[in-house]
C-alpha positions in Angstrom: 107.1 -15.0 -12.1 106.0 -11.1 -12.9 104.3 -9.4 -9.7 101.3 -9.5 -9.4 98.7 -6.7 -8.0 95.7 -7.5 -9.4 94.0 -10.8 -11.1 95.9 -13.5 -12.7 93.3 -15.5 -15.0 91.9 -12.5 -16.9 94.8 -12.0 -17.8 95.5 -15.6 -18.5 92.6 -15.8 -20.6 93.6 -12.5 -22.6 96.8 -13.8 -23.7 95.9 -17.1 -24.9 93.0 -16.5 -27.1 95.1 -13.1 -28.3 97.8 -15.7 -29.1 95.6 -17.7 -31.0 94.8 -15.3 -32.8 97.9 -14.1 -34.1 98.7 -17.8 -35.1 94.8 -18.1 -36.4 96.0 -14.7 -38.6 98.9 -16.7 -40.0 101.0 -13.9 -38.3 104.7 -13.6 -36.4 105.1 -12.1 -32.9 107.1 -9.5 -35.3 104.6 -9.2 -38.0 101.8 -7.9 -35.6 104.4 -5.9 -33.2 105.2 -3.7 -36.8 102.1 -3.5 -37.7 101.1 -1.7 -34.3 104.4 0.0 -33.8 104.9 -2.1 -30.4 107.5 -4.0 -29.4 107.6 -8.0 -29.7 108.8 -7.8 -26.0 105.2 -6.1 -24.9 103.2 -8.0 -27.2 104.6 -11.5 -25.4 104.1 -10.3 -22.8 100.5 -9.6 -23.5 100.3 -13.2 -24.3 101.8 -14.6 -22.0 99.6 -13.0 -19.6 102.2 -11.0 -17.4 102.0 -7.2 -16.9 99.1 -5.0 -16.5 97.6 -4.8 -20.4 96.4 -1.5 -22.0 93.2 -1.2 -23.7 94.8 0.8 -26.3 96.9 -1.9 -27.6 93.8 -4.7 -27.8 91.2 -2.3 -29.1 93.9 -2.8 -32.0 94.4 -6.5 -31.7 90.4 -6.6 -32.3 90.9 -4.0 -35.1 93.6 -5.7 -36.7 92.2 -9.2 -36.5 88.8 -8.2 -37.3 86.7 -9.3 -34.6 85.4 -5.9 -33.6 81.5 -6.3 -32.2 82.0 -9.8 -31.8 81.0 -11.9 -28.6 85.3 -12.6 -28.2 85.6 -8.9 -28.9 83.4 -7.8 -25.4 85.0 -10.6 -23.5 88.4 -9.2 -24.4 87.4 -5.8 -23.6 86.1 -7.5 -19.8 89.6 -9.2 -19.3 91.1 -6.3 -19.7 89.4 -4.2 -17.2 88.7 -6.9 -14.9 93.0 -7.9 -14.8 93.4 -3.8 -14.1 92.1 -4.3 -10.9 94.5 -3.8 -7.7 93.7 -7.5 -5.7 93.5 -6.7 -2.1 97.0 -8.6 -1.7 98.7 -5.6 -2.9 98.6 -3.6 0.6 101.4 -6.1 1.8 103.6 -5.9 -1.6 106.3 -4.3 0.6 106.4 -7.8 3.0 106.0 -10.1 0.4 109.0 -12.0 -0.7 109.3 -12.9 -5.0 106.7 -15.5 -6.2 104.4 -14.9 -3.0 102.2 -12.3 -4.9 101.6 -14.2 -7.6 100.6 -17.1 -4.4 98.2 -15.8 -3.5 96.4 -14.0 -6.8 95.9 -17.9 -7.8 94.5 -19.2 -4.4 92.2 -16.3 -4.5 90.6 -16.8 -7.9 91.1 -20.6 -7.3 88.1 -22.9 -6.9 90.1 -25.9 -5.2 93.7 -25.6 -4.0 95.9 -28.7 -3.6 98.3 -28.1 -0.7 101.2 -30.3 0.5 103.1 -29.0 3.4 106.5 -30.1 5.4 107.2 -29.6 8.3 104.9 -26.8 8.6 101.0 -27.0 9.1 99.1 -25.4 5.6 99.2 -22.2 5.8 95.2 -21.4 5.4 94.7 -23.6 8.4 97.2 -21.7 11.0 96.3 -19.9 13.7 97.3 -16.4 13.9 100.4 -17.1 16.9 101.5 -20.2 15.1 102.1 -17.9 11.8 103.8 -15.9 13.9 106.0 -17.7 15.6 106.7 -19.8 12.5 107.6 -16.2 11.3 110.2 -15.2 14.1 111.2 -18.8 13.7 112.1 -19.3 10.4 113.2 -15.1 9.5 114.5 -14.1 12.5 116.0 -11.1 10.4 112.3 -9.6 9.5 111.8 -6.4 11.6 108.8 -7.3 13.5 106.2 -4.7 12.0 106.9 -6.6 8.8 106.0 -10.3 10.4 102.8 -8.8 11.4 102.2 -7.3 8.0 102.8 -10.8 6.7 100.7 -12.6 9.8 97.3 -10.2 8.3 98.1 -11.7 5.3 97.8 -15.4 6.0 95.1 -14.5 8.6 92.9 -12.5 5.2 93.8 -15.5 2.8 91.7 -17.9 5.1 88.6 -15.6 4.3 89.1 -17.6 1.0 87.5 -20.4 2.9 84.6 -18.6 3.8 81.0 -17.9 2.2 79.5 -19.2 -0.6 81.8 -19.4 -3.0 84.6 -20.9 -0.7 87.6 -22.2 -1.7 87.9 -26.3 -1.4 91.1 -26.6 -0.1 92.5 -30.6 -0.2 95.3 -30.7 2.4 98.0 -33.6 3.0 100.6 -32.6 5.3 103.3 -35.1 6.8 103.0 -35.9 9.9 106.5 -33.9 11.5 104.5 -31.0 10.7 102.4 -32.3 13.7 105.2 -32.7 16.2 107.7 -29.9 14.1 107.4 -27.3 18.0 106.7 -23.8 16.3 106.6 -21.3 19.0 105.5 -22.3 22.9 103.5 -25.4 24.4 100.5 -23.3 24.1 100.6 -22.0 20.7 101.6 -25.9 19.4 97.8 -26.7 21.4 96.3 -24.1 20.3 97.4 -24.5 16.9 96.3 -28.7 16.9 93.2 -28.0 18.3 91.9 -25.4 15.5 93.4 -28.2 13.6 91.1 -30.5 14.3 88.3 -27.9 14.2 88.6 -26.5 11.3 89.3 -30.0 9.2 86.1 -31.0 10.3 84.4 -28.1 7.3 82.5 -29.5 4.7 85.2 -27.4 2.5 88.3 -28.6 4.2 89.8 -32.4 3.4 93.2 -32.6 5.6 95.0 -35.8 6.2 98.8 -36.8 7.2 101.1 -38.2 5.6 102.8 -41.0 8.4 106.2 -41.9 8.7 105.1 -45.6 7.6 104.1 -44.6 4.6 106.9 -44.7 1.9 108.8 -42.2 0.2 106.5 -40.2 -2.8 108.3 -38.0 -5.2 106.7 -34.8 -3.1 108.2 -35.8 0.0 110.8 -33.7 0.2 109.0 -30.0 -0.7 106.0 -27.9 -0.4 104.0 -27.5 -3.1 99.8 -26.3 -4.4 98.2 -27.1 -7.7 95.0 -24.9 -8.3 92.2 -25.7 -9.5 89.6 -23.0 -11.5 86.2 -23.4 -12.4 86.1 -22.1 -15.1 87.1 -24.4 -17.7 89.5 -21.8 -19.9 91.7 -21.4 -17.1 94.1 -24.2 -17.0 94.8 -25.4 -14.0 98.2 -24.6 -12.0 101.2 -25.4 -10.3 103.7 -23.5 -7.2 106.3 -25.1 -5.9 107.9 -23.2 -2.5 111.4 -24.2 -1.5 113.8 -21.9 0.8 114.9 -20.4 -2.8 111.0 -19.1 -3.4 108.1 -19.7 -5.5 108.5 -21.6 -8.5 105.7 -21.3 -11.2 104.9 -24.2 -13.4 101.4 -23.9 -15.8 102.8 -26.5 -18.6 100.0 -29.0 -19.5 102.3 -31.9 -19.2 104.3 -30.7 -15.7 101.0 -29.7 -14.1 99.5 -33.4 -15.3 102.6 -34.6 -13.4 101.9 -33.3 -10.3 98.0 -34.2 -10.2 99.5 -37.8 -11.0 102.3 -37.3 -7.5 99.1 -35.7 -5.3 96.2 -38.4 -6.1 99.2 -40.7 -4.8 100.1 -38.8 -1.7 96.4 -38.9 -1.3 96.3 -42.9 -1.7 99.4 -43.2 0.6 97.9 -40.5 3.3 95.7 -41.7 6.1 91.9 -40.8 6.1 90.5 -38.1 6.8 89.0 -39.3 10.0 92.6 -41.3 10.8 94.8 -38.3 10.1 92.0 -36.2 12.6 92.8 -39.5 15.4 96.7 -38.8 14.7 96.1 -34.9 15.8 93.8 -35.9 19.2 96.3 -39.3 19.8 99.5 -35.7 19.6 97.7 -33.6 21.7 96.7 -36.6 24.4 100.2 -37.9 24.8 102.1 -34.5 24.3 99.8 -32.3 25.9 98.2 -34.1 29.0 97.7 -32.5 31.8 
């Protein structure tokens, strides 16, 4: 996946419409590239929502397809301007692993995030100390200043859950995440207290997949399924492994993950039962 220093959805919308216009005109990538004196790779990247689109290229395509002054032409031009804006996460680019920028871009623009995590708790529900301890434990080679930058990134990402247009988070964590020690005793106790508090918010649905549940397809990795508020935008899946992020947007793959997440929800404890389990772990592990 290419670097995403700005909004992703305007680029995807732009690419989808430009590809449709080309195919409706009966032209191939090579035909259009030859007429506009650009490379086929550049045109392909544009149609696939990759890179930073140029107003000049889109203007030439609008003329080529004969849609000047149409409502679609104005939308295409507006999407180019939107796509060229720098996202707030670009300030953290030097510390990000490959693929995280795209993940954050989708997370920022999504209306719903369906998340599954193991063996740690969801980033959007983590405390600052928990996030810092996770980085120190899993990536001890990172310089301290880089870890602090990534912790600040996580805390800023949590602002997506605030405000009138807040993200709806539907998160499932394997029960082992409640028992996986991250940082000190004080860090874990504060994290579980924080999780209990955040899980009562109207836009947060947190569930625990218990040890007693049968193994499911998604039990062995972490992933997020992003939904967007505009019908023009296709859902996207990001899978996170030790090797980095994998990005899925092919319709059949995305639909399969929606089924997997529904199975995960059905196999998990209810929201109230999940909170009861968190309290139980708190009382059993951190009893005075």
